[in-house]
N, C-alpha and C positions, 0 to 999 in steps of 0.2 A: 132074475127081475133087475131091471136098471135103475139105478138110484142117481137121485142128483148130486153134482159134483157139489163139494163144500170147499171154503176155502182151505181147510186143513187135508183135504183128500190127498193120496199119493200122485204117483204119476199115472195119467191115463194112457190107453192104448193109444198107438198113431191111428188117426182116421183113415179108413180104408173107402168107404162110399162116402162121396162128398157130391152134395148140391149146389151149384150155382147159380144165384138168382141175379138177373140182368146180363143179358147176353150180347151187349154192345162190345167196342172193341177190347175193352179190358176184359170182361168176362169172358169172351170168345179167346182171348190170349191165355187167361188163367185156365180155362178147359182144357186147352190143346197142352199146356204143361202137365196137367193131371193125368190126362189119358195116356200120354206118352209114357207117364211114370208108373203105370200100372193101375191106376184106380179107377175104380166106376164112378162115373159120373152122370149126375141128374141136372141137365141144362134146364132153367125154367126163365122165361120171359112173358110179360102179358102179351106181347105179339107174336102171333105164330110165323108172322113174315120173318121177324127179326131172328127168331129159333131158327127157322129155315137158312137165314144166310148164315148163322153161326156154324151149321152144319156143313154148308156149301165152302166157306172159309177153311174151315178145318180139313175137308176134302183136298182142298187146293194147296194148303200148305204142307199137309202130308206127301202130298203126290211130289210137291217140288223136294221134299225131304229125302224120298226114293231116289229121284233123279240125281241128287247130289252125294248119294252113298251113305247118307244118315240113317236111312230106315230100310229094312228089306219091305217086299210087298206083304209079307205075312205080319211083320210087326205094325205096318200100316192098318192091315185088315183088324187087327187085334184091337189096336188104339181107337180105331172108329167104332168097332162092335162095343167098346165099354161105355160109350155114350148114348142116353136116351135123352128127349127133349119134350117139353110140355109147356103148358100155359096155366097150370094150377099149383100152387103153393102145397098142395096135400102131396104132391109128389116126393115133397123131401122126407115124408115121413121115416123111411128107413135109412136116412144119412146119418152117419156120425159127425159130420161136420158140415155146416152151413156158410158159404161164402157169398155175403150180400153185396153188389157191386151195382147198385140201382143209382139214379140220378141223386146228386148232391142235395138232399131235401129232408129236413127233420119229418116233414110230415108223410114223405113217402116212406123213409127207412123206417119211422115208429110203427106205421101200418103194416109194413111187412114183417116186423119182429112180433107184432103181437098176435099175427095170424100164425106165425110160426110156432108160437107158444102153445097154441092149441094142437098142432099139428105132430111136431117132433118127439122124441124121447126125452125124460127129463135131462139126460146125462148128455144130450147132443150139445156140442158146441155151436155158439151162433158167432161170426166172425163178419165184421163190416169192414168193407173196403175202402172208407171214407179216408180222405186226405185233409180234410176241412172242418169236419163236424166233431162234436165232443162224443165219445165213446162212452162216458161216465153217463152223459144225458141220455143214451141210447139204453145203456143197461139198466139205469134207474126205472126207465118205463117198462123192464121185462119182468115176465113171472120168476125168471131165474137170473138175476143180473150177474150171479157168480161164473154163469157160464159164456157171458159176452165179452169179447175184447175185439181189438183191431187187427186186422192181416191186411197191411199195405203193399200191394204188388206194384212193380213199375212198369211203365209202357215204353217198348212192347215186352209183355210179360216172358214170353219164351226166351227172349235174349237176355233180359236185365236180371242179375244176379241178386239185387238187394231185395228183402223182405222186412219192412217194419213190422214188429210184432208191439203192440200196442196194450198196456194193460191199464185199467181203471182201477181205483182203490178198493172195487168189488170185486175185481177180477180173481178166479181160483187158481193158484200155482200150477194145480194138474194141467188146466185148460193151456196156460201158458207154453207148459212143457210139451203137451201134445202137438200143438201147431208148429212150436219151435223143431221140434223132432220132424215134423211133416216137412217143413221147408227146407232141412238139411237133408232129408231124402229125396226132395226134388232137384236138388242140386244148387239151390239158392243158399245165400248168405244172412241168415236172419239177425236183425240188431234188435235187442230190446229196447223200448223207449216207453216213456209216460205218456199221459194223454194231454197234449194241449195240440191246438192248430198247427198243422204242417209237420207236426211231429220234428224228426231232425232234417231230412234231407229238403222235403218242401218248406220245412221253417225257413231254412236259409236262401233256398233257390226261389222263392216269390218275392222276397224282398228285394233281390237283385234284379228278377225280370220287373218287377214293379218300377224300379229307379231307372231301367232302360226304356220303358214305356213313357215315363215322365221325362227322360231326357229326348226322346224323339218328339213328344208333343210340344216340348220348349222349342224344337227347331234347332236344336243346338249342333246337332249332325243328322246326316241322312240315315235310313233305315240300313243301306247297304253298308255304309260306315261303321255304323254302331256293330252290326253283326260280324263284321270283317275285323274289326278291333277285338272283340273278345275271342274268335277264333283264331287269329294269328299271334295275339297278345299274350293269350293265356292257354292255347292248345285244348280248348273247348271243341267238342264234335258239332256244335251248332250255336249260330248266334242267339241272344236273347229273344229279338223280336220273332225269329223264324221258330223258336221254340215254343213262344207263347200261341203262335199259329198252330202249332202242332198238339199242343195240350188243349188248346181251346180258350178263347180269350174269356168266354162268359165263366168256364170253370175256375180260370185263374182269379178273375173278379170274386168269385164266390169264395174261394180259398183266402184271399186276401181280405175281403170283409170278415170274415171269420178270426183271421188273425188278428187284425185292428181291434176287433171287439173284446178281445183279452188283452193284448199290449198295451193299446192306446198310444204305439209308437208310429208317429208321422211316415215312416219309410214303408210300414204296413198299409197306410191309407190307400186305396185303390186310385191310381192315376186316373184323372176323369175320363182321359181317352178310352179306357179298359169299358167304362160304363156306355160312352157314346156308341164304341164299336158293338158292343153286346145288344143295346137295344136296337140298333140299325140291322142286327142280324148279321153282321160281318165278324164271325165268330173264328174265323181261321180257315185251316184246310178243309174241316168238315162241311163248311159252307161255299166253300170256292174262294173266299176273300176274307182278309183280316189285315194284317200290316202289310201283306203281300197278295197279289192276285194269283190265282191257280186254274190250272187247265179245266178243271171240272171240281164239283163238291167231291171231296174225298180224295182227291189226287195230291200227289206230292210234288208235282212239276209247276214251277212257278214261271208265270207269262208276264212279259212287258206290260206295264200301264203307264197311266198318266205320270207318276213318279219315278218312273226307271230312267237313270240317267243315261244321257247320250254316250255314246263311245267316243272316247279320246278327245273329248271337246274341254278346253281350260279357259276359254273367253280370252284372254291375253297372250300374247307371244312371250317368251321368256326371254332372259338373258344369256350370252353365251357364256359357258363354264367348262374351262379346260384344265384349270389347276383348281386344286382344293387345300385349304390350311385346316389343320386338326390342332385345336389347343387343349392339351392335357397329357398326362404320363400313365393314366390309370388303365384297368381293363377296358372301360368303356372306350376311351379315347383310342387305344389301340386297336381294338375291336373295328371302330369306325375307319379308322385310316387303312385298314386292312380291306375291308369293303370297297372303298373308292378305288383304290390300288388295283384291285382284282378287276374292277370296271374300267381300267385304262387310263384313269386320271392320275395325274403328276400331283403328289400328295407331300405338303411340309409338314411334319409333325413337330410341334413346337412345345416345349415345357418351360419351367423356370429354370433349368439348368441344362447344359449339355448332357450330363451324367444321366439324367432322368430321362431325357429324349432318346438316347442311345439305348438305355435299357428298355423302354417303350418298343423300340424298333426290334430289338434282339426278343422280345415277347412275340411279337409279329413273325419272325422267323421260326420261332418255337412251333406257333400254331400254323404255318404252311407247311413245315416238316410233317406233322401229325397228318395234314392234308395227302401229302405224298405218299405216307406209309400206307395209308387207306384206300390210295388209288384215285383220288379225287382231283390230284393236280399231277402233271409231270414235274419232274424235278427243275426243268428247264424253264417251265411256267412259272414255278415258285419263285425261281432266281430273277426273273423279270419283275414280278410283283413286287418283291423286295428292292429292286433297283429303283422302282418309281417312288420309294418313301425317302424323302430327305430330313434327317432329324435335325433341328436347330435349338438351341438355348436361349432364344430372343423371339418375342413375338414381331419383331422387325422383319422376320423372314416372311412374314405375311404380305410383305409391300405390294407384290405381284399377284397374288391369289385373287380367284373370281369368287370365292366362297369360302367364308371361314366358318367353321363348325367348332364351337365352344363345348368341351366335355371335360369341365373340371368340376370341384366340389360343390355338392348341392347347398352352397350359402349364397344369398340374394347379395350380401355387399360384395362378396369375393366376385362373384359373377359381375355385378355392376361395375366395380373396377376394371375388369378385363375388357368390358366393354367400351370403358372409356379409352382403352389402349387401342382396341382393334379400331376404333373410330379415328384414331391419328394415324395409324400405319397402314390401314387399307386404302385401296385406290378407290376414289369415287366409283360408284357404281357397282362395287363387290357388294354381295349378300353376304349377311350376318345373321347366324343361325344358333341357337341354343338348344342343347339336348336336354334341357330341364324335364323333370318328370311331375313336379308341382308348384314349381314357383311362377310367379306373373311374367310372361314373356314382354308384356308391356314395359315392366319396370327396368328390364335390360336395354329396350329400345330408347327409353328416356334418357337413358347415361350415355347416349350419343346424340351428335348433331343431324343424325340421319334416320330417324326412328322407321320411316318408310321402307328402309332396307332391312329390316331386322324381323325374324320369324322364328318359330318353333320348330324344330325338327328331332321328335323325341324318338330315339332308336330305343330297342327292347334289347336286354343283355342276354346271352352273348350275340353281339351286332352281327357277327358273319353268320350265324344261323338264323335268328330270327327275323321273319320277313315283313314284319310290321314297322312302319314308322308314322307317327301322328305329327300331321302337318298343321300348326298351330298359328292362325292368323291374329293378329291384335286390331284393333280398330284403326291403327295407322298403317299397317302392312299395305306395299303397293300392290296391285293386280299383277303386275310384271313379274314381282318378286315371288309371289304365290305360284305362278305358273312356271317360274324356273325351277323351284324346289319340286315340284311335281314331276317335272320333266327329269329332274337328276334322279328322283327315286326310282323311276322307270328304267333309267339306264344303269342303276346299280342293282336292279331287280328287287326292289323291295315295295310292298303294296302299301301305297299311301292312302291316309284317312285323314280328311279334313275337319278341325274341331275348333272352336272359338277359345280364347284365352281366360279359361276358369279354372280352377283348381282340380287336379287331378284328370284334366282333359278327358278322354272316354273311358280308358281302361283302368286307371287308377281310382276314377270316380265310381266306376261299378263294382271294381274288386275289393277295395280295403273298407268298404262298410260291411260286405259280405263277411270278410275276415273277422272284421270286429264284431258283428253277430255271432259268430261261432265261438270267441272267447266268451262273450257273454252267456252262451248255452253252459260251458264249463262252469262258470262262475255261481250258476244257479243250481249246480249238481244236477242238470237235467239228463246230460249224457257224456260218457267219458270221451277222452281225446282219442282213443282208438275206435271208437263206434262212430264219431261223427267224421272222421277221416275216411272210414270205411263206407259210411253211407252217401259222403259226396262223390268217391270215386265210382262206386258200384252204381248208385242210384242216379248219379247226374252226370256220369261220365268224365268226371274230372282228370286230369292226369296226375293231380297230387291232391291229398285231401288240405283243408287249410291250415292244420297246425304243421304238417310237413312245409307247406309253402312259406308260412310265416318265418320258422326258423332258417329256411334257405335265405330268404329276402333278408332277414336281419331284423330282431325287435325294434332295434332302435330306430332304422329306415322306417318299418312300418308305424311305429308312433309317432315319428314327425309326419307322414303322410296323413294320417289319421286326424292330427291337431291342424293341418292346414285345410282339410276338408271341413272340419267342425268351425273354423274361424271363418272360412269362406260363406258357409250356407247356413250357418248358426241355427243347425236344427239339432235339438238335443239328442235326438237318436243317433247322431253321428260322433258323441263325444267319446273319446277313447274308453275302451273297458279298463277298469282300475287294474284288473289282474296283468294287464299288457303295462300299465305304468310300473307296477311294482317288479315285474321281473326286469325291467329296464334298468330300475333304480339300481338292483341289486347286482347288476353286470350280467345277467343271463340275456344274452343277445341272439342266442341260436347256434347254429354250426359254427360260425367263427370264434365263438368262445368255448365251444365244447358243451354247451347248457343253453336250452331256451325252454319250450314247452316240453322238450325230451332231453336226455343226456345223451352226449356222443362220445366216441372214442378219441383220445386226443392222438393227433398225428405227428 
């Protein structure tokens, strides 16, 4: 005879028969994972039509798997044979585990859990797939709260490796152990988390998505530029607005409202545009229209609409650029000089001394040699690129350049002094650009007598590899200067995105609050560094976890950017996490010092 789980009970057997309640996109995906892994699955949905769609979707996905050699016909037949569907929760009576993935509503979920209490065995584990609602609140309303937990898969469930296992204070350890073992047997990577809205991955992801929506709503940048900036600048698989359309704008709003109810952090307060879109039925891909327009409801194919930018139109004609001056001798300056020289421009690489300029050119030579070794360039082409670069120990060498690009230290007064010099030495009509990532471009412009000629060109490191350039107009930048830089970006094969002159531009304004919130999670002992990094790589598709990235960027650099953002927007939620400030004060700056959030072997 089965006995209820108790908080002290030992390990439970891994569930073999599993009921999935709610056969929408997520429920269907979870069902596919389970039947392929040999589990008997009872699929339950209030709609017979939805249950039939689930079966049809599984037939199609397993047929594709056979075509691609991932399943045999017999394995496909066996998997499909392990699924039975229905509309009555009583069908879950034999289940060892029930996974509920119904709509994000306490009323709906409470009703399901109350009915399940009267149907399933006392030792059956009840898991909610919520990513926004309180697992504790759902458990407390159950006849057996010790068997209720959260099991949060990510969409698409067959492809995404992360599963968050969510415990409440009432959950029996044996229930947690059983579903954790199940997740591992399914080929997933489970991460144990506590019960708070968004858990780890969505807790970090949705704040970032919300800020992107607010940035678009403020007309700071176009939807295309916001999305391209985050894909190309951070290596993300999707831009934030496209991702909101995929998730569902109404779903995102629900998650954010739950997060804000707990945190009262303004960064979690849903951007008004999310409410407007939701109430208008513009919920993203599933409705055929959200931030973008789609071919049909449920389609992933974006179609042009009234907001789609016209191809190749910049408005004004640009100025002619044949020669480029690059100011600086560090990694960024040498990388930018290499980019321009590869594109056929004559480049003057100027530093504070002839020796520094020569060293920067030598660094470019080393970079080009690596490209030759990898077969990306011929030796002859590399020699020609290097010949186009003229090192100089004085900015007077910029007298004849058509475009001067500043890539020196991220210090406003140092940059302003350089722009005063450029104003004196550069010919009339030359475009003057700063590569600052966080300082006001207009402050550099005002250091000159020709602020209309000054613009931001924020390259990303390493410049030869990274495709993005943020083109930053000030209120004083001339139209033809903007057009010139856009044309130059096209010629050097970079993707230009337009943004205004405010702290962080697009990428850093969205990236660094996310990094800061990850640090706060660790400060609050909610999750470990390793679990947070794993969650964002496996659940969000990020190329690096936040703590890996912070250590690479440098904690001092990160703190400086956080301070600029906090000072500019004056939002308490943007205040640098105290742990970040403490590590910087201790000299733990990341990989460059051998210790940051993690320790590194000294080279």
